[in-house]
N, C-alpha and C positions, 0 to 999 in steps of 0.2 A: 420107066423101069427103075431108075436110080432112086426115086422116092420110095418105091415099094421095098427096095433092098434096105434102105435106111430104117424103115418101119420094122422090118424083120429083124434087123440087128438089135434095135432097141427092145423089141419084144423078147428076144433070146437073152439079152443082158438083164432083163428084169423078171425073168421067169421065177426065181425064188420068191420074190415079193408077190407076184400074181398068185402063186400057189398058196402063200400064207393068207392072202385075202379070200381065196376060194375056200380054204379050210375054215376061216372065221365065219364066212357066209353060211357054210353048211351047218356049223354048230348053232348059229343064230336061228336058222330055219328049223332045225330039229327042236330047239327050245320053244319056238312059236307053235310047233305041232303039239308039243306036250301041254303047254298052257301059255296064255297070252301074257300074263304078268311076268313069268319067267323069261319069256321071249324079249319083252321090253327091257328087262334088267340086263340080260346078256347082251342085247344090242347096245345099250349104253356103255357097258364095259368094253365091248369090241371097238366102239368108236373112240374111246379113250386110248386103247392100245394102239390103234392105227394112228391117232394123232401123235402119240409118243414116238412111234416108229418114224413118222415123217418130220418130226421137229428137228431143226438143225442142232448140232451139238457143238459145244465149245471145246476145242482141243488145245491142250497145253496151257490152260488158264491157271490161275492161282498165284500165290506169292512166290 
């Protein structure tokens, strides 16, 4: 039961990111329904956005 509780806590802690991913996925799906070329283009942009969101940031850098 302890492992299940840890999974639940992690899920709740990451709910905003999960909702962002679900929103991006629904936009990509809608674009694929409209036309395949637009769907692939939006999918590429969505993957770039997700990669940017997941990339580590440098804090306090600079001269």
